[in-house]
C-alpha positions, 0 to 999 in steps of 0.5 A, spaced: 499 499 499 505 504 501 508 503 494 501 506 491 501 512 495 508 514 494 506 513 486 500 517 487 504 522 490 510 522 485 505 522 479 502 529 482 509 531 483 509 532 490 515 527 492 520 523 488 525 518 490 533 520 491 537 516 487 543 513 491 547 506 490 547 505 497 542 499 499 540 504 506 533 504 506 529 509 501 530 517 502 525 521 499 524 529 498 518 533 499 519 540 498 512 542 501 515 540 508 520 544 508 521 551 511 523 558 506 531 559 507 529 566 507 523 571 507 525 575 501 524 572 494 529 576 490 531 574 484 537 570 483 543 574 481 549 570 478 556 572 474 552 574 467 558 570 463 557 563 466 549 563 468 543 565 463 536 566 467 529 565 464 523 567 468 515 565 467 509 569 469 503 566 470 499 572 469 502 575 475 499 569 479 504 564 482 500 558 486 504 556 492 504 549 490 506 550 483 513 551 484 513 545 489 511 541 484 515 543 478 521 543 482 520 536 485 519 534 477 526 537 475 529 533 481 526 527 479 528 528 472 535 531 473 538 529 479 545 525 480 546 519 483 548 521 491 549 528 490 545 532 494 541 538 492 540 545 496 533 545 498 528 550 501 520 551 500 521 556 494 529 555 492 532 549 489 539 548 487 541 541 483 547 540 480 545 536 473 551 533 471 558 535 472 559 542 468 552 545 470 548 547 476 541 549 476 537 554 480 530 554 481 527 560 485 521 564 486 522 571 484 518 577 485 519 583 480 515 589 479 510 586 484 509 580 480 511 573 482 515 569 477 518 562 477 525 563 475 530 558 472 537 560 472 543 555 468 550 556 471 556 553 468 561 551 474 568 553 474 574 548 475 578 552 481 585 549 479 585 551 472 590 556 469 586 562 467 589 562 460 587 554 458 580 555 458 577 558 452 571 564 452 566 558 450 567 554 456 564 559 460 558 559 457 553 554 459 552 548 453 547 549 449 545 542 449 543 542 457 539 549 456 535 546 451 534 540 455 532 544 461 528 549 456 524 543 454 522 541 460 520 547 463 515 548 457 512 541 458 511 541 465 509 548 466 504 548 460 501 542 463 499 545 470 497 551 467 493 553 460 492 545 458 491 543 466 486 545 471 489 552 472 486 555 467 491 561 466 496 563 460 504 562 462 509 567 459 517 567 458 521 573 460 528 575 460 531 581 464 532 587 459 539 590 459 536 596 460 535 594 468 538 597 474 537 597 482 531 601 482 527 599 475 527 592 472 525 591 465 523 584 462 522 583 455 517 577 453 520 571 449 516 566 445 521 563 441 528 564 441 529 566 433 532 573 433 538 577 434 535 583 438 529 585 441 526 592 441 526 596 447 523 603 447 528 607 442 534 602 443 535 595 442 538 589 446 542 584 443 540 576 444 545 572 440 547 569 447 540 567 448 538 564 440 545 561 441 543 557 447 536 556 447 534 556 439 532 548 437 535 550 430 541 553 432 542 547 437 541 542 432 545 545 427 551 546 432 551 538 433 550 537 426 557 542 424 561 537 430 560 530 427 558 532 420 562 534 414 557 533 408 554 539 405 547 542 407 544 539 400 546 532 401 541 532 408 534 532 404 537 526 400 540 522 406 533 523 410 529 520 405 533 514 404 534 513 412 526 513 412 525 508 407 530 503 410 527 504 417 521 502 415 524 495 414 524 495 421 518 491 423 522 484 423 523 481 430 529 477 432 530 475 439 538 475 440 541 478 446 547 479 444 549 487 441 548 488 434 554 488 430 556 495 426 554 494 419 555 498 413 550 502 410 548 506 404 548 512 409 555 513 409 560 512 415 557 512 422 559 518 426 555 519 432 557 522 439 555 520 446 552 526 447 547 526 442 545 519 444 544 521 451 540 527 447 536 523 444 535 518 450 532 525 454 528 527 448 525 521 447 524 520 455 520 526 455 515 524 450 513 518 455 509 521 461 502 519 464 499 513 460 505 513 455 510 512 460 505 505 463 505 504 455 513 504 455 513 499 461 509 494 458 513 494 452 519 493 456 516 488 460 521 483 457 527 487 457 528 490 464 527 487 471 521 487 474 524 490 480 525 496 476 518 497 473 516 497 480 520 503 483 516 509 484 523 513 481 522 509 474 521 514 469 522 513 462 529 516 462 530 511 467 528 505 463 532 508 457 538 508 461 537 501 463 536 499 455 543 502 453 546 499 460 544 492 458 546 494 450 539 493 448 540 500 444 547 503 443 549 510 439 549 506 432 543 501 434 537 504 436 532 499 432 528 497 439 527 505 440 524 505 434 520 499 434 517 501 441 515 508 438 511 504 432 508 500 437 506 506 442 504 510 435 507 516 437 509 520 431 514 525 435 518 520 437 519 517 431 521 524 428 526 524 433 529 517 431 529 519 424 532 526 425 538 522 429 539 517 424 540 522 419 544 527 422 549 521 425 548 517 419 546 511 423 546 504 419 540 500 418 541 493 421 536 487 422 540 484 426 538 487 433 538 486 440 532 482 443 526 486 440 519 486 442 516 480 442 510 478 438 505 477 444 508 483 447 506 488 441 499 485 441 498 486 447 500 493 447 496 494 442 490 491 445 490 495 451 491 502 447 484 500 445 481 498 451 475 502 454 477 504 461 469 504 463 470 497 463 476 497 468 472 495 475 469 490 471 475 486 469 478 488 476 473 485 480 473 479 476 481 478 479 478 480 487 482 486 486 481 493 488 481 499 483 484 504 488 490 500 488 490 498 480 487 505 477 489 503 470 489 497 465 496 498 465 497 497 473 492 491 472 497 487 467 503 489 470 500 485 477 497 479 473 504 478 469 508 479 476 504 474 479 505 470 474 497 469 472 498 470 465 502 465 463 498 459 460 495 460 453 488 459 457 489 464 462 491 470 456 485 468 452 480 469 459 483 476 460 482 478 452 475 476 453 474 481 459 478 486 455 472 486 450 471 484 442 476 489 439 482 487 444 480 479 444 481 480 436 487 484 436 491 479 441 489 472 438 486 473 431 490 479 428 495 477 424 
């Protein structure tokens, strides 16, 4: 029962579990139970060369619980193992990798409560001043984009698209601001070099370099791809055609060998692969995360699937550690995207293939079994209004198993869907459409 309540609180961003390699019990972060470290809510100031700040406004009204919920989700997504964050009620400092610190806080500016996010490039204390280039002081564009993607997703869910009914706007501090007055520039997309400020203009090339999606992608391509831009479109068409053949299933457990492809020589960096995993992970939330767990039921230990901290990024990292996916073998990722019917995921994978010239190979690692594919497709067609009847058949409680996905995890974990007769009875309970997909669909 405790796992159910932990999972419920985690779903709503009320708590998250600390990642640790030590087996000394479970530890959770609950920001709403903390006290403020300071009474005021001044904006965070940091050395301009090493930091960049974004501000989000909710029509001047920032509900008390919104900061805690978003910050909790951020910690859950970005925390490093056994690295303690600095936490208080409305102020969080978190190292997200070996080079970047992110500060989340509530800032009162011009009598408006804003959600401030500051990305800081940390410094090395024992290096000579002349051994670092100016670019080493700026936060990395890939990190800035990851943080912005997270904020856009979470803040929209909790504002206009959720129960709040308010519009969220993003701001940056104008260069004309001083100690007596702060002028905020509203920003929708980081696609401009300058912004107007009365009779003057503000140079925002740095923001464009750090946050603009196209700029970040082109920077990644320039480091790994020396081809002319005119060849990209041709490679994309070739890769999409070849990737359509990836439906075939194998069941080998060894990693796929590097194959020769018409796309050319493989040129993939670990950072780009990590970016792909992160971007895909941000798409699998809510019921999509449960679908992902169902797809990977045969790939990851059941004890991992049952953890409240088992996010999509955690699962993808597990696949990487087991060599089911590698920077040059992402067939399983595409297979899962096709099963989940998630076009955004397919587009991300195809773009990664084009950018990095990843070869198409049918010799993949352990793929999703035919039964698992049909099961996932059937569950996507299930009518949730019938859930109570299905759960009642097994003598279980709807409170502890609120979705059909959790019911399947419970039944499979307790070995209740091993026999063909058990699976057929379960398919009958799901309804004729799901039953047809599970046992009659070719």
